[in-house]
N, C-alpha and C positions, 0 to 999 in steps of 0.2 A: 504493499500499499504506500510506503514511504517513497519507494522507487518510482511508483506511479505518479505521485504528487510532484516530486522533483521534476520529472520529464514533462509533466504538464506545465509547470512554470517555464522551463527552458523553451518549450515549443510555443507557449503562449495560447494553448487551446484549453478551454475549460469545458468541464463536464464531458470529458471523453474517457474511454476506457482503452488504455494501451495495452494491446495484446502481445506484441512482439516488436523488437527493435534490432535491425541488422546494419552492420557497418563495414564497408570496404574502404579502400584508399580513396576512391573518387565519389562514392555516394553513400548516403544515409537513408535506409528504407524503414518506415515505421508503419506497422499496422494498428489501426484504431477502429473503435465503433462507439457509437453514442449510447448513452444510458436509455434503456427502454422506458417510455412514458406514454401517457395518453395524449393524443393529438387531435386537433380540431380538423374536421373534414373540409377541405376548401370548397366543396360542392354544396353540401347541405348545412354545414356548421355544427353537426353533432360530434360528440367526443367518441374516440374509439382507441383501442390498443391491440386490436387483432391485426396480427402480421400476416402479409400475403406472400412475401419472399425476401430474399436477401440478394444484393448485387454488390460486387466489388468494383470500386472506383479509384483509378490512379489520379492523384492530385499533386501538382507541383507546389513546392513551398519555398520559402527563403532559404538560402544557403545556411547550413549549420555547422560550426567548427571548421569552416574551410571546405566542406563538402556540399555537393548537391543533395537536396532533401526531397524525397518523394514519400508522400503519405498514402497509404493503401487503406481506403475507407470501406468498411464493411457496411453497406447502406441498407436499411430496412425500408420496405415498402408496405404501408398499411392498407388495409381494406375497410371500408365503411359499410354499414348496413344498407345504404343506398346503392352500393355496388362501385363506388369510386375508389380507385387505387391511386396512392399517392406516396411520394418519398417523404421520409421524416425530415422536418426542418433543422437547420443548423445555422450557427452564427458567423461561421468562417468561410463559407463557399457560396459565391453568388449563384443565381440560377443559371443554368447552361454553361457554367464555367468549369474548367479543370485545372484552375489555379486559385489558390487561396486569396481572400480579399486583401490581405496584408501584403502578399507578394506583388499584387497588382498596384496597390498604393505606392509600395516601395519602389517598383519599377518606373512609374510615372514620376516620382519625386526625383529620381535619378536625372531626369530630363531638365530639371530646374537648374542643373550645373552644366557645365561645358563637356557634354557627353553626346556623342552621335547616337542615332537609332541602332546602327550595327553594334557599337560597343555595348549598349544596354542589352541588346538581344543576346549577345555572347555571354554577358555576365549572368542573365537569368535563364539561359538555356532555351530561349524560344526564337522563333523566326523574326526577321526584321519586319515582315508585314504584320506580324502579331503586335509588336511594339507600335508601329504606326497606326493601326486600327484602333488600338487602346487608346492612344494619345488623341485620335480624332474625336473622341468622345468630348474632349475638352473644346469648349467653344466660348469666346468672349464677345458679347454683343457690345454695340456702340454705348460710349458712357452717356449717363443722364444729364451732366452738367459740366461746365468748363471751370477750371481752377482760377484763382486770382491772378497767378503768374504763370503765363503760357511760354514755353520754350519750343521753338519749331525749328527743324533742320532736315536736311535730306541725308540719305546714305545709299551706297551702291548696293542694291539687292539683287538685281538680275533674275527676279522671279516673276511669274505670271506675264512674261513677255514685256516687262518694263525694266529699264536699267536702274532707275532711281526711285526709291520710296521715300515716304515722309514720316518723320517721327514728331509726335506731340507730346510734350511732358508738362508736369506740374513742378516747375523748379523750386517752389517754396517748400512743398512737402516731399520732394525728391521721388516722384512717381512717374512711370511711363502711362500716358493717358490712352494713346491710340497709335496705330501704325496705318498709314494711308498707302494705297496702291501706287499712286503717282505724286508728283509735286506740281502738277499742272494747275493753272489758276481755276479752271472750271470745276475741278475735282474739290478743291479747297473751299471754293465759294459754295458748292452743294453741301459740303460737310459742315461748315460753321454756321450756315443760315438756319440750321435746325435748332440751334441753342439760343438760350437767353445769354446774351453777352454783356449785360449791364454790370455784372460783378467783376469783369476782368479789369485789372489794375495796370498790369505791365504785359506787353508782347514783346518777347526778346527773340532775336534772329540774326542771321548774318546779312550780308549786302545783296541778297538775291531780290530782284525787283518784284517778283510775284508777292513775296512776303511783305513788301513795303505796300503794295496795292491792297492786300488783304487787310493789313493794319489800318490803312487810311479810311477804307469805305466800310469795313465790318466791326472795327474797334476804334471808333472815333474818341470814345471817352477814355480809352486806355492810353498809357504812355508807351510810345513806341521807341524800342531801345535796340541799337546795334551793339551786339556783344563786344566787349573790349578786345578780346583775342583777335577777332576778325579785322578790326580796323587798325589795331596797333601792328599786326603782322605785315599790313601794307608797307609801313616804313621800314621794316626789317627785310622785306623782299626787295625794296628799292635799293637799300644799302648793299645787300648781297649781289644785286645785278651791277652796281658800280664796282664792288671789289673784284668780281670776275672780269669785267671789261678792262679794268686798270691792270690786272695781273697778266693779261694776254700781251700787253705791250713790252713786257720785261723779258729777260732772258729766261731760259729753262730753269736755272738755279733759283732766280728770284720768284719765278712762277710757283714753283714747289714750296719756296719759303712762305709766300703769301697764302697758299692753299692750306698749309699746315697751321698757319696762324689764324684761321677762321674763327675759332672759338675765342681767341684773345680780342679780336676786333668786335665780336658781338657782345662780349662781356662788358658789364657796366664799368665805366672808368674808375669810380670810387671802390669797386671791389678788386681792382688790379693791384698786384704788388709792384715794388719799385722796379725791379728787373723786368717785369711783365710791361709796365708802363713805358719803360725805356724802349722795348722792342716795338710797341704800338707806335711810339712817337717816331721812330725811325721809319716805319711804314707810311706814316702820315706825312712825313717830310718829303718823301719821294713823289707824292701826288696831291697837289692842292685840291683836286676834285674830290679825292678819297677823303681828305681832311674835313672839307666842307660837309660831306655826307656823313662823316662820323659824328660831327659835332651837332648836326641836326638830329640825328638819332639819339644823342645824349640829351639834347634839350627836350625832347619828347618824353623821355623817361623822368626828367627832373619835374616837368609840370604835372605828370601823373602822381607824383609823391606829395604834391600840395594838399593841404587839408581843406581849403577854401575852394568850393566848386565854381564860385563867381570868378576868382582869380584864375583857375584852370581854364575856364572858358576864354577869358581875355588872353592868357598866354597862348592858347591854341590857336586863336585868330592871328596873333603875331607870328607863330610858327608857320602857319598856312602861307602868310605873306613872304616870309623868308624863303621857304621852299619853292615858291612860285618864282622868286627873283634869283634863285641859285644857279640858273643855267644848267642845271642837271636834269635831263629830260625824265628820268624815272621818278625824281622827287617832285617835278612839276606835275606829273601825272597823279601822285599821291595827293598833292595839294588840291587839285581839282576834284578828286574822289572826296576828300574831306569837306570841301565846300558843298558838294552836291548832297552829302549825308550829314551835314553839320548838326542839325537838330537832333536826330536819333543817336548820333555820336556823342553829343554833349548830355544827352539824357542818360547815357551809361555812367557819366561822372556822378549823378545824383542817385542812381538806381542801386539798391543794395544786392541786386541779383545779376548773375552772369549765366551764360548758357553752358557752363562747365559741365554741369550734371548731364546735359543732353549729348555733348561731345563724348563724355564717358560712356554713356549708353551706346553710342555709335560704335565705340571701341570694342565693347563686349559683343555686340551684334556681328561685328566682323569676324570674332573668334567663333561664334555659333555657325556662321556661314562657312567658315574655313574647315572646322572639323567635320561638317557635313558634305564637304565638297560642292556646296551650293544647294539652293532649293529651286524647284520649278513650280512648286504649288504655292502661290502667295498666301492663301488662307492658312495653310499649315505653317508657314514661315511666320506670319503674323501671331498665330496662336503660340507658337514656340517662344517668340520674343516676349510676349505679354505673360506667358506663363512663368518664364525665367525671372522676369523682374517683379512679378507679383509675389512669387514664392520667396524671394530675397527681401521683400519689403522695401524695394527701391533698387538701388544699384549695388 
Protein backbone atom coordinates (compact mmCIF):
# COMPACT_ATOMS: atom_id res chain seq x y z
CA UNK A 1 0.00 0.00 0.00
CA UNK A 2 2.86 2.39 0.87
CA UNK A 3 4.57 1.57 -2.44
CA UNK A 4 1.32 2.30 -4.28
CA UNK A 5 0.87 5.68 -2.55
CA UNK A 6 4.46 6.79 -3.29
CA UNK A 7 4.11 5.82 -6.94
CA UNK A 8 0.81 7.69 -7.13
CA UNK A 9 2.49 10.85 -5.86
CA UNK A 10 5.40 10.48 -8.29
CA UNK A 11 3.04 9.94 -11.23
CA UNK A 12 0.59 12.58 -10.06
CA UNK A 13 -2.35 10.24 -10.68
CA UNK A 14 -4.94 10.09 -7.95
CA UNK A 15 -7.42 7.31 -7.12
CA UNK A 16 -5.71 4.73 -9.29
CA UNK A 17 -4.57 1.21 -8.46
CA UNK A 18 -1.07 0.46 -9.70
CA UNK A 19 -0.91 -3.18 -10.72
CA UNK A 20 2.56 -3.44 -12.19
CA UNK A 21 5.60 -1.30 -12.98
CA UNK A 22 8.34 -2.32 -15.42
CA UNK A 23 11.47 -0.37 -16.31
CA UNK A 24 14.06 -0.67 -19.05
CA UNK A 25 16.89 1.63 -20.08
CA UNK A 26 14.63 3.62 -22.41
CA UNK A 27 11.04 3.17 -21.20
CA UNK A 28 8.96 2.96 -18.05
CA UNK A 29 5.72 0.95 -18.41
CA UNK A 30 3.07 1.20 -15.68
CA UNK A 31 -0.14 -0.84 -15.55
CA UNK A 32 -3.02 0.82 -13.69
CA UNK A 33 -6.76 0.62 -13.22
CA UNK A 34 -9.29 2.90 -11.57
CA UNK A 35 -11.13 2.07 -8.39
CA UNK A 36 -14.52 0.54 -9.08
CA UNK A 37 -17.41 2.85 -8.20
CA UNK A 38 -20.95 3.70 -9.17
CA UNK A 39 -21.17 5.93 -12.27
CA UNK A 40 -23.88 8.06 -13.81
CA UNK A 41 -25.25 6.87 -17.14
CA UNK A 42 -24.70 9.61 -19.77
CA UNK A 43 -27.94 8.54 -21.49
CA UNK A 44 -30.60 8.31 -18.78
CA UNK A 45 -28.77 9.72 -15.74
CA UNK A 46 -29.27 6.68 -13.50
CA UNK A 47 -26.50 5.24 -11.32
CA UNK A 48 -24.97 1.88 -12.18
CA UNK A 49 -21.99 -0.28 -11.18
CA UNK A 50 -22.61 -3.17 -13.60
CA UNK A 51 -19.47 -3.96 -15.60
CA UNK A 52 -19.88 -4.84 -19.27
CA UNK A 53 -16.24 -5.59 -20.13
CA UNK A 54 -12.59 -4.48 -19.76
CA UNK A 55 -10.31 -2.98 -22.38
CA UNK A 56 -6.64 -2.09 -22.22
CA UNK A 57 -5.55 1.32 -23.47
CA UNK A 58 -1.99 2.52 -24.02
CA UNK A 59 -1.48 6.12 -22.86
CA UNK A 60 1.59 8.31 -23.30
CA UNK A 61 2.63 10.37 -20.29
CA UNK A 62 5.39 12.77 -19.30
CA UNK A 63 8.93 11.31 -19.20
CA UNK A 64 9.84 9.89 -15.79
CA UNK A 65 13.45 9.76 -14.50
CA UNK A 66 14.77 10.41 -18.00
CA UNK A 67 12.74 7.59 -19.57
CA UNK A 68 9.68 7.63 -21.79
CA UNK A 69 6.62 6.72 -19.75
CA UNK A 70 3.76 4.58 -21.02
CA UNK A 71 0.65 3.92 -18.95
CA UNK A 72 -1.36 0.79 -19.65
CA UNK A 73 -4.88 1.51 -18.41
CA UNK A 74 -7.24 -1.40 -17.77
CA UNK A 75 -10.41 0.52 -18.59
CA UNK A 76 -13.86 -0.67 -17.49
CA UNK A 77 -17.00 -0.27 -19.51
CA UNK A 78 -20.23 -0.08 -17.59
CA UNK A 79 -23.69 -1.03 -18.80
CA UNK A 80 -26.89 0.66 -17.65
CA UNK A 81 -30.42 -0.74 -17.36
CA UNK A 82 -31.34 1.36 -20.36
CA UNK A 83 -28.80 -0.61 -22.41
CA UNK A 84 -26.21 2.20 -22.73
CA UNK A 85 -22.56 1.10 -22.53
CA UNK A 86 -20.01 3.70 -21.50
CA UNK A 87 -16.41 3.91 -20.30
CA UNK A 88 -15.63 4.89 -16.73
CA UNK A 89 -14.70 8.56 -16.37
CA UNK A 90 -11.24 9.72 -15.30
CA UNK A 91 -9.55 13.05 -14.62
CA UNK A 92 -6.26 12.57 -16.44
CA UNK A 93 -7.27 11.48 -19.95
CA UNK A 94 -9.34 13.75 -22.25
CA UNK A 95 -11.96 12.15 -24.46
CA UNK A 96 -10.65 10.49 -27.63
CA UNK A 97 -7.04 11.10 -26.54
CA UNK A 98 -4.13 8.69 -26.14
CA UNK A 99 -2.02 11.11 -24.15
CA UNK A 100 -2.55 12.37 -20.60
CA UNK A 101 -3.84 15.86 -20.13
CA UNK A 102 -0.73 17.01 -18.28
CA UNK A 103 1.48 15.69 -21.10
CA UNK A 104 -0.52 17.74 -23.60
CA UNK A 105 -0.33 20.85 -21.40
CA UNK A 106 3.43 20.38 -20.90
CA UNK A 107 3.93 19.90 -24.64
CA UNK A 108 2.08 23.12 -25.45
CA UNK A 109 3.91 25.04 -22.70
CA UNK A 110 7.23 24.07 -24.29
CA UNK A 111 6.16 26.14 -27.29
CA UNK A 112 6.13 29.27 -25.13
CA UNK A 113 9.92 29.07 -25.29
CA UNK A 114 12.23 29.10 -28.30
CA UNK A 115 11.57 25.52 -29.42
CA UNK A 116 10.52 24.34 -32.85
CA UNK A 117 7.58 22.01 -33.44
CA UNK A 118 10.05 19.33 -34.52
CA UNK A 119 12.15 19.50 -31.33
CA UNK A 120 9.03 19.35 -29.14
CA UNK A 121 7.74 16.37 -31.13
CA UNK A 122 11.01 14.49 -30.56
CA UNK A 123 11.00 15.32 -26.86
CA UNK A 124 7.47 13.97 -26.31
CA UNK A 125 7.70 11.07 -28.76
CA UNK A 126 4.91 12.23 -31.06
CA UNK A 127 4.72 13.31 -34.69
CA UNK A 128 5.27 16.90 -35.79
CA UNK A 129 1.71 17.02 -37.14
CA UNK A 130 0.46 15.97 -33.71
CA UNK A 131 2.20 18.96 -32.09
CA UNK A 132 0.97 21.33 -34.80
CA UNK A 133 -2.62 20.07 -34.64
CA UNK A 134 -2.61 20.37 -30.84
CA UNK A 135 -1.20 23.89 -31.03
CA UNK A 136 -3.81 24.88 -33.63
CA UNK A 137 -6.44 24.59 -30.91
CA UNK A 138 -4.99 27.79 -29.42
CA UNK A 139 -6.53 30.86 -31.04
CA UNK A 140 -6.17 34.53 -30.16
CA UNK A 141 -9.07 36.81 -31.15
CA UNK A 142 -8.65 40.51 -31.82
CA UNK A 143 -8.26 42.58 -28.63
CA UNK A 144 -11.25 44.48 -27.19
CA UNK A 145 -9.53 47.80 -26.57
CA UNK A 146 -6.34 49.74 -27.22
CA UNK A 147 -3.79 50.62 -24.51
CA UNK A 148 -2.78 54.13 -23.41
CA UNK A 149 0.66 53.84 -25.02
CA UNK A 150 0.79 52.17 -28.42
CA UNK A 151 4.05 50.96 -29.93
CA UNK A 152 4.00 49.94 -33.58
CA UNK A 153 6.69 48.51 -35.83
CA UNK A 154 7.18 46.07 -38.67
CA UNK A 155 9.26 42.91 -38.86
CA UNK A 156 10.25 40.58 -41.67
CA UNK A 157 7.94 37.58 -41.41
CA UNK A 158 7.68 36.11 -44.93
CA UNK A 159 4.49 34.21 -44.07
CA UNK A 160 1.10 34.24 -45.75
CA UNK A 161 2.76 35.53 -48.95
CA UNK A 162 3.69 38.82 -47.27
CA UNK A 163 7.25 39.97 -46.61
CA UNK A 164 6.57 42.32 -43.69
CA UNK A 165 4.13 41.95 -40.79
CA UNK A 166 3.17 44.58 -38.23
CA UNK A 167 3.41 44.30 -34.45
CA UNK A 168 1.33 46.40 -32.05
CA UNK A 169 2.39 46.56 -28.40
CA UNK A 170 1.34 48.06 -25.09
CA UNK A 171 4.61 49.79 -24.18
CA UNK A 172 3.46 50.89 -20.73
CA UNK A 173 2.51 47.39 -19.54
CA UNK A 174 5.00 45.58 -21.82
CA UNK A 175 2.51 43.38 -23.66
CA UNK A 176 2.08 42.35 -27.28
CA UNK A 177 -1.41 43.42 -28.35
CA UNK A 178 -1.63 42.00 -31.86
CA UNK A 179 0.20 40.92 -35.00
CA UNK A 180 -1.13 42.15 -38.35
CA UNK A 181 -0.63 40.44 -41.68
CA UNK A 182 0.76 43.53 -43.44
CA UNK A 183 1.92 47.04 -42.68
CA UNK A 184 -0.12 48.56 -45.52
CA UNK A 185 -2.15 51.64 -44.74
CA UNK A 186 -5.53 50.17 -45.74
CA UNK A 187 -5.13 47.22 -43.35
CA UNK A 188 -4.03 49.45 -40.49
CA UNK A 189 -6.99 51.76 -41.11
CA UNK A 190 -9.43 48.84 -41.14
CA UNK A 191 -7.88 47.53 -37.93
CA UNK A 192 -7.84 50.71 -35.85
CA UNK A 193 -11.25 52.06 -36.90
CA UNK A 194 -12.95 49.26 -34.93
CA UNK A 195 -11.68 50.60 -31.59
CA UNK A 196 -12.47 53.45 -29.27
CA UNK A 197 -9.25 55.45 -29.64
CA UNK A 198 -10.01 58.27 -27.21
CA UNK A 199 -7.97 56.75 -24.35
CA UNK A 200 -4.70 56.51 -26.33
CA UNK A 201 -2.19 59.06 -25.01
CA UNK A 202 0.98 58.19 -26.95
CA UNK A 203 1.54 56.65 -30.39
CA UNK A 204 5.20 55.61 -30.77
CA UNK A 205 6.74 54.46 -34.06
CA UNK A 206 9.70 54.84 -36.40
CA UNK A 207 9.85 57.19 -39.39
CA UNK A 208 7.55 55.15 -41.62
CA UNK A 209 5.18 57.57 -43.37
CA UNK A 210 2.19 55.22 -43.08
CA UNK A 211 2.43 55.25 -39.28
CA UNK A 212 2.55 59.03 -39.40
CA UNK A 213 -0.67 59.12 -41.43
CA UNK A 214 -2.38 56.70 -39.05
CA UNK A 215 -1.37 58.81 -36.05
CA UNK A 216 -2.52 62.03 -37.73
CA UNK A 217 -6.00 60.94 -38.78
CA UNK A 218 -6.91 58.17 -36.31
CA UNK A 219 -5.17 59.38 -33.14
CA UNK A 220 -5.46 63.20 -33.28
CA UNK A 221 -5.71 63.47 -29.48
CA UNK A 222 -2.64 61.28 -28.88
CA UNK A 223 0.93 62.54 -28.87
CA UNK A 224 2.77 61.16 -31.87
CA UNK A 225 6.34 60.20 -30.94
CA UNK A 226 9.27 59.15 -33.12
CA UNK A 227 11.30 56.66 -31.13
CA UNK A 228 14.65 58.13 -30.03
CA UNK A 229 16.67 55.22 -31.36
CA UNK A 230 15.35 55.71 -34.89
CA UNK A 231 16.10 59.41 -35.23
CA UNK A 232 19.42 59.37 -33.36
CA UNK A 233 20.77 56.58 -35.54
CA UNK A 234 20.28 58.83 -38.58
CA UNK A 235 23.20 60.91 -37.30
CA UNK A 236 25.31 57.84 -36.54
CA UNK A 237 24.66 56.49 -40.04
CA UNK A 238 25.68 59.84 -41.51
CA UNK A 239 28.89 59.86 -39.48
CA UNK A 240 29.70 56.28 -40.52
CA UNK A 241 29.14 57.22 -44.18
CA UNK A 242 31.67 60.06 -43.82
CA UNK A 243 34.22 57.79 -42.10
CA UNK A 244 33.99 55.23 -44.88
CA UNK A 245 34.19 57.91 -47.56
CA UNK A 246 37.25 59.54 -45.98
CA UNK A 247 39.18 56.33 -45.36
CA UNK A 248 38.88 55.37 -49.04
CA UNK A 249 41.13 58.32 -49.91
CA UNK A 250 44.02 57.09 -47.78
CA UNK A 251 46.63 54.42 -48.35
CA UNK A 252 45.92 50.80 -47.49
CA UNK A 253 47.68 51.10 -44.12
CA UNK A 254 45.64 54.15 -43.13
CA UNK A 255 42.42 52.59 -44.40
CA UNK A 256 42.94 49.56 -42.15
CA UNK A 257 43.79 51.85 -39.23
CA UNK A 258 40.59 53.87 -39.70
CA UNK A 259 38.51 50.72 -40.07
CA UNK A 260 39.88 49.21 -36.86
CA UNK A 261 39.30 52.53 -35.07
CA UNK A 262 35.58 52.60 -35.86
CA UNK A 263 34.49 51.97 -32.26
CA UNK A 264 36.79 54.70 -30.95
CA UNK A 265 35.26 57.24 -33.32
CA UNK A 266 31.70 56.22 -32.39
CA UNK A 267 32.46 56.25 -28.66
CA UNK A 268 31.57 59.35 -26.66
CA UNK A 269 34.47 61.76 -26.34
CA UNK A 270 34.08 62.02 -22.55
CA UNK A 271 34.36 58.22 -22.28
CA UNK A 272 37.71 58.07 -24.07
CA UNK A 273 40.96 57.58 -22.17
CA UNK A 274 43.88 59.91 -22.82
CA UNK A 275 45.65 57.59 -25.24
CA UNK A 276 42.37 56.86 -27.03
CA UNK A 277 41.56 60.55 -27.39
CA UNK A 278 45.05 61.08 -28.80
CA UNK A 279 44.34 58.45 -31.49
CA UNK A 280 41.01 60.07 -32.32
CA UNK A 281 42.60 63.54 -32.46
CA UNK A 282 45.20 62.32 -34.93
CA UNK A 283 42.49 60.88 -37.19
CA UNK A 284 40.42 64.06 -37.00
CA UNK A 285 43.50 66.13 -37.83
CA UNK A 286 43.89 64.26 -41.12
CA UNK A 287 40.39 65.25 -42.31
CA UNK A 288 38.52 68.51 -41.52
CA UNK A 289 35.32 66.92 -42.88
CA UNK A 290 35.60 64.00 -40.47
CA UNK A 291 36.35 66.44 -37.67
CA UNK A 292 33.19 68.45 -38.40
CA UNK A 293 31.11 65.28 -38.56
CA UNK A 294 32.62 64.07 -35.28
CA UNK A 295 31.76 67.23 -33.37
CA UNK A 296 28.23 67.32 -34.83
CA UNK A 297 27.79 63.82 -33.49
CA UNK A 298 29.10 64.86 -30.08
CA UNK A 299 26.85 67.94 -29.97
CA UNK A 300 23.79 65.77 -30.54
CA UNK A 301 24.74 63.52 -27.63
CA UNK A 302 25.33 66.56 -25.42
CA UNK A 303 21.89 68.03 -26.05
CA UNK A 304 20.30 64.67 -25.29
CA UNK A 305 21.87 64.74 -21.82
CA UNK A 306 20.20 68.05 -20.93
CA UNK A 307 17.41 67.84 -18.35
CA UNK A 308 15.37 70.80 -19.67
CA UNK A 309 13.33 69.77 -22.72
CA UNK A 310 12.83 73.41 -23.78
CA UNK A 311 16.60 73.87 -23.92
CA UNK A 312 16.94 70.55 -25.75
CA UNK A 313 14.52 71.72 -28.45
CA UNK A 314 16.37 75.03 -28.83
CA UNK A 315 19.72 73.28 -29.10
CA UNK A 316 18.27 70.79 -31.61
CA UNK A 317 17.17 73.67 -33.85
CA UNK A 318 20.69 75.09 -33.69
CA UNK A 319 22.12 71.65 -34.47
CA UNK A 320 19.88 71.35 -37.54
CA UNK A 321 21.13 74.73 -38.80
CA UNK A 322 24.77 73.75 -38.24
CA UNK A 323 24.29 70.42 -40.01
CA UNK A 324 22.58 72.18 -42.94
CA UNK A 325 25.54 74.57 -43.32
CA UNK A 326 28.24 71.91 -42.81
CA UNK A 327 28.70 71.22 -46.55
CA UNK A 328 28.54 67.52 -45.71
CA UNK A 329 25.86 65.90 -47.85
CA UNK A 330 24.96 63.08 -45.46
CA UNK A 331 24.48 65.53 -42.56
CA UNK A 332 22.47 67.88 -44.76
CA UNK A 333 20.09 64.99 -45.44
CA UNK A 334 19.84 64.30 -41.70
CA UNK A 335 19.05 67.97 -41.05
CA UNK A 336 16.29 67.87 -43.66
CA UNK A 337 14.88 64.69 -42.08
CA UNK A 338 14.92 66.29 -38.64
CA UNK A 339 13.10 69.35 -39.99
CA UNK A 340 10.42 67.22 -41.61
CA UNK A 341 9.83 65.17 -38.45
CA UNK A 342 10.64 67.93 -35.94
CA UNK A 343 7.44 67.79 -33.86
CA UNK A 344 7.30 63.99 -33.29
CA UNK A 345 11.09 63.99 -32.72
CA UNK A 346 10.87 66.67 -30.04
CA UNK A 347 7.87 64.87 -28.54
CA UNK A 348 10.26 62.02 -27.76
CA UNK A 349 12.23 64.40 -25.52
CA UNK A 350 9.17 64.81 -23.26
CA UNK A 351 7.69 61.33 -23.64
CA UNK A 352 8.74 58.84 -20.90
CA UNK A 353 8.32 55.88 -23.29
CA UNK A 354 10.40 54.45 -26.12
CA UNK A 355 9.82 51.65 -28.58
CA UNK A 356 12.56 49.55 -26.98
CA UNK A 357 10.09 46.89 -25.82
CA UNK A 358 8.70 46.54 -29.35
CA UNK A 359 12.20 46.23 -30.83
CA UNK A 360 13.02 43.57 -28.23
CA UNK A 361 9.89 41.64 -29.23
CA UNK A 362 11.01 41.80 -32.86
CA UNK A 363 14.35 40.24 -31.90
CA UNK A 364 12.61 37.34 -30.13
CA UNK A 365 10.29 36.89 -33.13
CA UNK A 366 13.37 36.55 -35.35
CA UNK A 367 14.57 33.73 -33.07
CA UNK A 368 11.18 31.95 -33.32
CA UNK A 369 11.29 32.28 -37.09
CA UNK A 370 14.90 31.08 -37.36
CA UNK A 371 14.47 27.91 -35.26
CA UNK A 372 11.43 26.96 -37.34
CA UNK A 373 13.19 27.76 -40.64
CA UNK A 374 10.34 30.18 -41.34
CA UNK A 375 6.54 29.98 -41.30
CA UNK A 376 4.25 29.77 -44.31
CA UNK A 377 0.98 29.91 -42.37
CA UNK A 378 0.50 33.45 -41.00
CA UNK A 379 -2.29 32.53 -38.55
CA UNK A 380 -0.11 29.87 -36.95
CA UNK A 381 2.85 32.28 -36.86
CA UNK A 382 0.66 34.96 -35.23
CA UNK A 383 -0.66 32.53 -32.62
CA UNK A 384 2.85 31.32 -31.86
CA UNK A 385 4.07 34.88 -31.29
CA UNK A 386 1.11 35.86 -29.11
CA UNK A 387 1.32 32.59 -27.15
CA UNK A 388 5.05 33.07 -26.53
CA UNK A 389 4.66 36.59 -25.16
CA UNK A 390 1.42 36.00 -23.24
CA UNK A 391 2.98 32.96 -21.52
CA UNK A 392 5.96 35.05 -20.45
CA UNK A 393 3.80 37.91 -19.25
CA UNK A 394 5.50 40.22 -21.74
CA UNK A 395 9.01 39.89 -23.11
